[in-house]
C-alpha positions in Angstrom: -104.0 128.8 -71.2 -104.3 132.5 -71.5 -100.9 133.1 -70.3 -99.3 130.6 -72.8 -101.0 132.6 -75.5 -99.4 135.9 -74.4 -96.0 134.3 -74.4 -96.5 132.9 -77.9 -97.8 136.3 -79.3 -94.6 138.0 -77.6 -92.0 135.4 -78.8 -93.5 135.7 -82.4 -93.2 139.1 -82.4 -89.4 139.2 -81.3 -88.3 136.6 -84.0 -85.4 137.9 -86.2 -86.7 136.3 -89.4 -90.8 135.9 -90.2 -90.2 132.6 -91.5 -89.4 130.9 -88.4 -92.2 132.6 -86.7 -94.9 131.9 -89.1 -96.0 128.6 -87.8 -96.2 130.1 -84.3 -98.1 133.2 -85.6 -100.9 130.8 -87.2 -101.2 128.9 -84.0 -101.3 132.0 -82.2 -104.0 133.5 -84.7 -106.2 130.5 -84.1 -105.9 131.0 -80.4 -107.0 134.5 -80.8 -110.2 133.7 -82.6 -111.1 131.3 -80.1 -110.6 133.9 -77.0 -111.7 137.1 -79.0 -115.0 137.1 -77.8 -114.2 136.9 -74.1 -112.8 140.4 -74.4 -116.1 141.7 -75.1 -117.5 139.5 -72.2 -115.2 141.0 -69.9 -116.3 144.6 -71.0 -113.6 145.8 -73.2 -113.8 148.4 -74.0 -115.5 150.0 -71.0 -113.6 153.5 -71.1 -112.4 155.7 -73.6 -109.5 154.4 -75.9 -106.5 156.8 -76.7 -105.4 156.8 -80.1 -101.9 158.4 -80.4 -101.0 160.1 -83.5 -97.3 161.2 -83.7 -98.1 163.9 -86.4 -99.7 167.1 -86.5 -103.6 167.3 -87.0 -104.9 167.9 -90.4 -102.5 165.7 -92.3 -103.5 162.6 -94.4 -102.5 160.0 -91.5 -104.4 162.1 -88.9 -107.5 162.3 -91.2 -107.4 158.8 -91.8 -107.1 157.8 -88.1 -110.1 160.0 -87.3 -112.3 158.4 -89.7 -111.7 154.9 -88.4 -111.9 156.3 -84.7 -115.3 158.1 -85.5 -116.7 154.2 -86.7 -115.1 152.3 -84.0 -116.8 154.7 -81.5 -120.1 153.9 -83.2 -119.5 150.0 -83.3 -118.2 149.7 -79.8 -120.3 152.4 -77.8 -117.1 154.1 -76.1 -115.1 157.0 -77.5 -111.8 156.3 -79.6 -110.1 159.6 -78.9 -107.1 160.7 -81.0 -104.5 162.4 -79.4 -101.8 164.2 -81.5 -98.2 163.9 -80.2 -95.9 165.1 -83.2 -92.2 165.6 -83.2 -88.8 163.8 -83.8 -90.0 161.9 -86.8 -92.7 160.3 -84.9 -90.8 158.8 -82.0 -92.3 161.0 -79.5 -95.6 159.5 -80.0 -94.2 156.0 -80.5 -92.1 156.0 -77.4 -95.3 157.3 -75.3 -97.1 154.5 -76.4 -94.3 151.8 -76.2 -94.1 152.8 -72.4 -97.9 152.8 -71.9 -99.7 150.0 -69.8 -100.6 147.3 -72.2 -104.2 147.2 -71.5 -105.9 148.2 -74.8 -106.4 151.5 -74.2 -103.4 153.4 -75.3 -102.8 152.6 -79.0 -100.8 154.0 -81.4 -101.4 155.2 -85.4 -98.6 153.1 -86.9 -97.2 152.8 -90.3 -93.9 152.3 -92.0 -92.9 155.6 -90.9 -92.4 153.8 -87.3 -89.9 151.5 -88.9 -87.8 154.3 -90.6 -88.0 156.9 -87.8 -86.5 153.9 -85.5 -83.6 153.1 -87.8 -82.7 156.9 -88.0 -83.0 157.6 -84.3 -80.8 155.4 -82.5 -81.6 157.1 -79.0 -85.5 156.0 -79.3 -86.7 153.9 -76.5 -88.6 151.6 -78.8 -88.0 149.0 -81.2 -90.4 148.9 -84.5 -90.9 145.3 -84.3 -90.2 144.1 -80.6 -92.1 147.1 -78.6 -95.3 146.9 -80.3 -98.0 144.2 -81.3 -99.4 145.0 -85.0 -103.1 145.3 -84.7 -104.6 146.0 -88.1 -103.9 148.0 -91.2 -106.8 150.4 -92.2 -105.2 152.1 -95.2 -102.8 153.2 -97.7 -101.3 156.2 -99.1 -100.3 155.5 -102.7 -97.2 156.9 -103.7 -95.9 157.5 -107.3 -92.8 159.0 -109.2 -93.8 162.6 -110.8 -91.9 164.5 -113.1 -92.7 168.1 -114.8 -95.2 168.2 -117.6 -92.1 169.8 -119.5 -89.9 166.8 -118.9 -88.8 164.5 -122.0 -89.5 161.2 -120.1 -92.9 159.6 -121.0 -92.3 156.4 -119.1 -90.4 155.3 -116.2 -88.4 153.1 -118.8 -87.1 156.1 -120.6 -86.2 157.9 -117.5 -84.1 155.0 -116.0 -82.6 154.4 -119.7 -81.2 157.9 -119.5 -80.2 157.5 -115.7 -78.1 154.5 -116.9 -76.4 156.0 -119.5 -75.7 159.5 -117.6 -74.8 158.5 -114.2 -75.5 161.4 -111.6 -76.7 163.6 -114.4 -80.3 163.6 -112.8 -81.6 164.7 -109.6 -84.4 163.7 -107.4 -86.2 166.0 -104.6 -87.4 164.3 -101.4 -89.3 165.9 -98.5 -86.3 165.5 -96.4 -83.5 163.0 -95.2 -85.1 159.7 -94.0 -88.7 160.6 -95.3 -90.4 157.9 -96.8 -89.9 159.9 -100.4 -86.3 159.5 -99.8 -86.4 155.8 -99.2 -88.8 155.0 -101.9 -86.4 156.6 -104.2 -83.2 154.9 -102.9 -85.1 151.7 -103.0 -85.8 152.4 -106.7 -82.2 153.3 -107.5 -80.9 150.3 -106.1 -83.1 147.9 -107.9 -82.6 149.4 -111.1 -78.9 150.1 -110.8 -79.0 153.7 -111.4 -77.1 156.9 -109.9 -79.4 159.7 -109.4 -78.6 162.6 -106.8 -80.8 163.5 -104.0 -81.8 167.0 -103.1 -83.7 167.0 -99.7 -86.2 169.6 -99.1 -88.1 170.8 -95.9 -91.2 169.2 -96.8 -92.9 167.9 -99.9 -94.5 171.5 -101.0 -91.4 173.2 -101.8 -90.1 170.0 -103.4 -93.1 169.8 -105.7 -92.6 173.8 -106.6 -89.1 173.2 -107.5 -90.2 170.0 -109.8 -92.7 172.1 -111.6 -90.1 174.9 -112.2 -87.5 172.5 -113.6 -84.6 172.7 -110.5 -84.9 168.9 -110.1 -86.1 166.1 -112.5 -88.3 163.8 -110.2 -90.2 163.4 -106.9 -91.3 160.5 -105.5 -94.1 161.0 -103.0 -97.7 160.3 -101.9 -100.1 161.0 -104.9 -102.8 162.7 -102.9 -101.1 166.3 -103.2 -99.2 166.6 -106.4 -102.3 164.8 -108.4 -103.9 168.5 -108.3 -100.9 169.5 -110.5 -101.3 166.7 -112.8 -104.8 167.6 -113.5 -103.7 171.1 -114.1 -101.2 170.0 -116.5 -98.1 170.9 -114.6 -96.8 167.5 -113.5 -96.9 164.0 -114.9 -97.0 161.0 -113.0 -95.0 158.3 -114.6 -95.4 155.2 -112.1 -97.2 154.2 -108.8 -95.5 152.3 -106.1 -98.1 149.8 -105.2 -97.5 146.2 -106.6 -100.3 146.5 -109.3 -101.7 149.5 -111.0 -104.3 151.4 -109.1 -107.8 150.9 -109.6 -108.5 154.7 -110.0 -105.5 155.4 -112.2 -105.5 152.1 -114.7 -103.6 154.3 -117.2 -100.5 154.6 -114.9 -98.1 151.7 -114.7 -96.8 150.4 -111.5 -92.8 150.7 -110.9 -92.8 146.8 -110.6 -93.8 146.6 -114.5 -90.2 147.9 -115.1 -88.7 146.6 -111.9 -90.2 143.3 -110.9 -90.7 142.9 -107.0 -90.4 146.7 -106.4 -93.1 147.9 -103.7 -93.3 150.8 -101.4 -96.5 151.5 -99.5 -97.1 154.4 -97.0 -99.4 152.4 -95.0 -101.6 153.4 -92.2 -102.4 151.0 -89.3 -102.8 150.7 -85.5 -100.5 149.1 -82.9 -100.8 148.2 -79.2 -97.7 148.0 -76.7 -96.4 144.7 -76.6 -97.7 142.7 -73.7 -101.3 143.5 -74.5 -103.7 140.6 -74.2 -104.1 138.8 -77.5 -108.0 138.7 -77.0 -107.7 142.3 -76.9 -105.7 142.5 -79.9 -108.0 140.2 -81.8 -111.1 141.9 -80.9 -109.7 145.2 -81.9 -108.3 143.7 -85.4 -111.8 142.4 -86.0 -113.5 145.8 -85.2 -111.1 147.7 -87.3 -111.9 145.2 -90.0 -115.3 146.0 -89.6 -114.9 149.6 -89.9 -112.9 149.7 -92.9 -115.4 147.6 -94.8 -118.1 150.5 -94.0 -119.3 151.9 -97.1 -119.5 155.4 -95.5 -115.7 155.0 -94.2 -114.7 153.9 -97.6 -115.9 156.9 -99.1 -114.7 159.2 -96.7 -111.1 157.5 -96.8 -110.9 157.9 -100.6 -112.3 161.5 -100.5 -109.0 162.1 -98.4 -106.7 160.6 -100.9 -106.3 157.3 -98.8 -107.0 153.8 -100.4 -109.1 151.6 -97.7 -107.1 148.5 -97.2 -107.6 146.3 -94.2 -105.1 143.6 -93.0 -105.5 141.7 -89.8 -102.8 141.3 -87.1 -100.9 138.5 -88.5 -100.6 139.8 -91.9 -99.4 143.0 -90.6 -96.7 141.4 -88.4 -95.2 139.8 -91.4 -95.2 143.2 -93.3 -93.7 145.1 -90.2 -90.9 142.6 -90.0 -90.2 142.3 -93.9 -89.9 146.1 -94.1 -87.8 146.3 -91.3 -85.1 144.3 -93.0 -85.7 146.0 -96.4 -85.5 149.7 -94.9 -82.4 148.7 -92.7 -80.3 147.6 -95.9 -81.2 150.6 -97.7 -80.5 153.2 -94.9 -77.1 151.4 -94.4 -76.1 151.2 -98.1 -77.3 154.8 -98.6 -75.8 156.1 -95.3 -78.9 157.7 -94.8 -78.9 160.1 -91.7 -81.8 161.9 -90.1 -81.7 165.8 -90.5 
């Protein structure tokens, strides 16, 4: 029976379209809930678990993973150890986990960067959908569209109206070709039908500096850093990319209010190598859910600029597959290439 469940989960993860695999995913999910307790009965985890983070230490993603890892260590009685393996847009760490033994002891900090990096790095040995089993999402880095406080645009609608009447007359900054800030803006352009020039920077900090100085007109990025400049009166946040307004910023509109259906979330989660036993996937997903709901974890994440947000493996699988299709279309249409 267990072997059949493994095959079912693998088949679900390789579907070209989520709709065809959803019934299978639901059946697998029910099976996972039955078999999850046997993972602990068999002693999992009975040794330290390695959490590979494909980014340098100290960034929002790394901090979020460490917060969750600390809580998982407490809950399970085994150390969950963060191992930073930065480089090549995240593909070094992803390749390492994709080729690891699928036993639940080597996991990957995942997110939409995993999908984006794979689209821009044809030589990568992994596939964002087929090489991993999504375990759970634990948080979201809210993003938004910023302009200088000296900008004439008080709303996204005003900005888009000007862009429509002046094709190519405005310019937006990004943290570099192929970064989430690049794709978020290209997706917005296509939904709005506007022509806005792209000015790539080597990271977000110099882009913010030039935005304040008026060298560029707008920047779409995580709100965690630039909000300092908003509070100081140097920048203005026109809209957020979440499906609805953020609870902490109820006065700021969502992009979807002007462009229905628009959504771009920089999410953070955990994935395991494909072939990891379903019982372990279910157990890990459950434990991450408990961790994220802990008041102490929620407070630490919010203090770090993260929005706690748990999604179990089946819902995260749908999100990964949906994003892969959306991002592939944007990358192709905008002819985006890695730097």
